[in-house]
N, C-alpha and C positions, 0 to 999 in steps of 0.2 A: 571574553572571560578566560583567564589563564591560570592554570593550576600552579601552585607554588613550587619552588625549587625542592627537590626530593632527595635528601641525604640518605645513602644506604648505610648499614642495613636498617630497614624500618621495623618498628615494633608492630604487633598485630593491630593496635588501635591506629597507629600512624598509617599503616598500610590501608586500612579501611578509609581513613580520611582522604588519602591520596586517590583511591578508586572513586570516592564520591565526587572529588574535584574533577576527576577526568570525565565522569558521567555528566556532571553539570556543563562542562565545557562542550562536550559532543553534542549535548541536546540544545545548546545555546544558539546554534546556527552560525557562529563565527568560527568556522573551522578553516584553518590554513595549512598549507603544505609543510611548512616548517614545524609547526606545533604537532601535526599528525605524525611526523617522523619522530619526534620526542615521545609521543604516546606509544608508538610501536616499540620504540626501545624500552620504555618502562614496562610495557605488556610482556615482553620477551624474558624479563628477569624472573628467577625461580619464585614461585608463589604468587606473582602478581596477577596472572590471568585468573587464577582461582578466586583471589580477592575481588577483582573486578566483577566476575560473573555472580559472586555472592551478593555484592552490594547492588548490582543491577536487579537481581531477583528480589531483593528487599525493596527497592524502590518501586518495582512493579506491584509488589503486594500492597503497598500503601495507596494505590490508585482507587478511583471510585468504584464501588461495588453495590449490588442491590441490597436493601435492608435484610439482615439476617433474623431468624426467628429467635436466636439466642446470641448472647454476647460471647464472642470467641475469647479464649483465655489470653490474658495480657502477658507478654514476655517481660519479666522483671529485671533481668540481668543488666541490661543497659538502657534504662528508660531515657536518659538524656540523649543517648545517640539515636534512638528512635524518634524522639521529638525533634532533634535537629534535622534528621533526614526527611521527616514529614514536612517540617517547615521550608526545607530546601526545595522539596517537590512542589509545594504550593507557590512559592516564589518563582520557580522555574516556569510553571504553567501560566503564571500571570504575564510574564515577558515573552514567552515563546508558545503561541497557541498550539503548535504540533509538537511540543516537547515530549508529551506522553507517547505519541506515535513513535518518535525517534527512539525512545527507551524500549518500546515493545518490539519493534521491527528487528529482524536479523539481516534483511535486505531491503533497501529503499531507493527508489530511482528518483531523479530530479526532473528536468524537462526533456529528457531523452529516454529512448527505449534502452534497457539494459538486460544482458544475458546473465543467468545464474546457473552454475553447475551445483546440483544438489548432492548430498553425501552419498546416495545410493547409484549415482551415475545418471539419474534422470535430469532433465533439463528444464529450466523455467525461464521465461522471458517476461520481464516486467514492463508494461506500458509506462509512459511517462506519468509521474506523480503517483506511484503505486508502491505498496509495501507488503511484504510477507513476513511471517513468523514460521520458523521450521522447528518441528519436534519430531525426530526420528528416534526410535529405540528398537530393542530386539523384536517387539511384537507388531509395531505399527509404524507407518509413515504418515505423518499428519502435517499439513500446511494450513496456516490460517491466513486468509487474504484480509489484511487490515484496511486496505484502501486500493481503489483503482481497479486494474485489470491485469490478468497474468495468463500466459500460455504455457501449457505443460506437455512435454513429451516424456511419457513414464517408462522406465526400465521394468520389465516383468520381475516380480518377486512373489511366487505363490505363497510364501510364508508370512508376508506382510502387506497388509492392504495400503493403498495410497489414497488418501482422502484430502479434500480441500474444504475447510470450514469457512463459510462466509455468512455473516448475519445470523438468522436463526435456523440455517439449514446446512446441508452437507452435500458435496459432490464426490462420489467415489468412483475411482478408475477401474476399468476392466480392460486393461492393456490397450491404451488409446493415446490419441493426441486430442486435447481440448482446451477451451478457454473458460475462464470464470471472471466476470466483470461485476463490480459492486459499486453502487452509488448509495445515497442516504436512504432510499426508500425501497430498493430491491436489488436482486441478484440475478444475473443471467449466465447461462452456460451454453456453449456451443460445441459440437463434436466435429473435429476435423478428420478423425480416423478412428475406427474400432467402436467402443461402446463405453458409456458411463451410466451410472444410476444416481438419482437425485432424490432427496428427502428433505421436506420442510414441514414440521420442525424435525431436527436431527433425531433419528430414531423412529420416525413415522414410516409410512408405507413408501415403497420405492417406485419412481418413475424411471423407465429405461429409455435411453437415447442412443441411437445408432448414427453413423456418419451422415453429416449434413442436417442433423436434427438439432433442436434447441429448445430450451424451457427457461421459465422465469418463476421466481417466487419472492414474496415480500414479508413484511413483519407480521401479517395476518396468518401466515402459514398457508400450506397447500401449494402444489406445483402446477403451473400452467404450461401446456405445450404451445409453442409459437410455430409460425409458418416455417417450413424447411427452407434451407439456404444452400447455396453452392458451397461444397466442402472446401474448395480452393480459397474462399474468401475468409475462412476462419483464421483469425489471427493475422489478417493482412497487414495490420500496423507493424508487425515485426519487420516487414520489408519496406517501411517507409510510406505506406499508403493508408489514408483514412477513407473508408468507404461509407458514404452516407446514402441511405435509401429512404426517401420520403421522410426525412428528419425535419423537425421544426427548426427554424432559423436560429432560435435561442439555444437549442440543443447543439447545433452545428458549431455555433460560436464558442460554447462551453467546451465542446470536444476539442477544438483547435487550440483553445487557450492553455490547455495542459502542455502543449509542446513549445510554448513561447517562453522566453527567458524572464519576461516581465509580466506583470499582472494584466489581466484583460477584463474590462468592465463594460456592462451593457447599460445604456442610457435610454430610457423610454420603454415603450411596449413594443415587442417584436411579434406578438402573437397573431397579428392580422396578416403578416407577410406569408406567401405561399411556402409550402414545405419544399425542401431541396433534396435532389439526388445528385450526387457528385463523387468523384474520386480525386482527392486532394494529397499532395505530397507533404507529409509531416516533417521530413528532414529539411524542408525549406518553409517553416511555418509563416513567415511574413508574407511571402509570395502566396501561400495558400489562403491566408486571411484576406488578401487583396482580391484573389480570384473568387472567393466566396462573396465578398462585398459586391463584386461587379455582377455576379449571378443573382444574388438575392436582393438587391436593391438597398445596400447598407452604405454607410459612411464611416470610415475609420479615422479617428483623430489620434495621432501618436505624440506622446509627451516624453520629457526626459525620464530616465531610469527605466526604459522599456515599457512604459505604461501605454496601453491602447484602449481608447474608448470608442465603442461600437454603438451606432444608432441608425435608425431607419433614415433613408435619404429623404429629406423634405420634398414634398410634392408641391 
């Protein structure tokens, strides 16, 4: 998907259409270096970044929301533009399942670990296939973990709290180093240094965690403490190492799959295989998958386009 040629100077409506075209292209997944350079040149022109951010906020506002008790007021000024934007979003979501994530996220990793410098000097490291949204202002520093797992080293700022929102809860920093991991059902946080506090639902009572401690919460609310761990193991994936401690084989395969460039599928039932404990190099995911297969009794079939099919070894 390629945005049209864009003759300067554009009118307000044309500029909005250009921004919408670039947003659709970015979310399409067909991003190449040449077109990205053109986008960066377009974004650098006066007024273009503001138009882009405005249209991105508009697209976000058209996403799925819980039913409201009352109908919000309808903007009448440009009904056709709203309708076209809504239709474009629906079409985009139909062809790109994670398009909405692309539009929501400020930082998103592929199949490799990526470091992010935050506006306040704090550091974040995104695990593979992870995404965050950053909202810093004069009163608070807020990160939303949209997918996956992230490690944070927070710069002290007594005037602004640093919080990570994930699922229906929140993890708040108290001058520390910690990780937050999110999957479909639950969120887990681990403390590598210092202290955090966790609440689920957000705004509920706090559970405090110190170095080496961890906790988990799910959709049902309530924070559950887990067994303590070695603080040095917190965020070990940042250094290219995946630590598995009595993990199910299916979970281990899923964890490794995020570091592969192609899709990983499981064939058959792996639940009867014994749990595994291992340290695997995620910077060499194919060798790590083979090592896991040899340890856990798996068979890996590799197909074109990076596809790997994992199944239990026939007995």
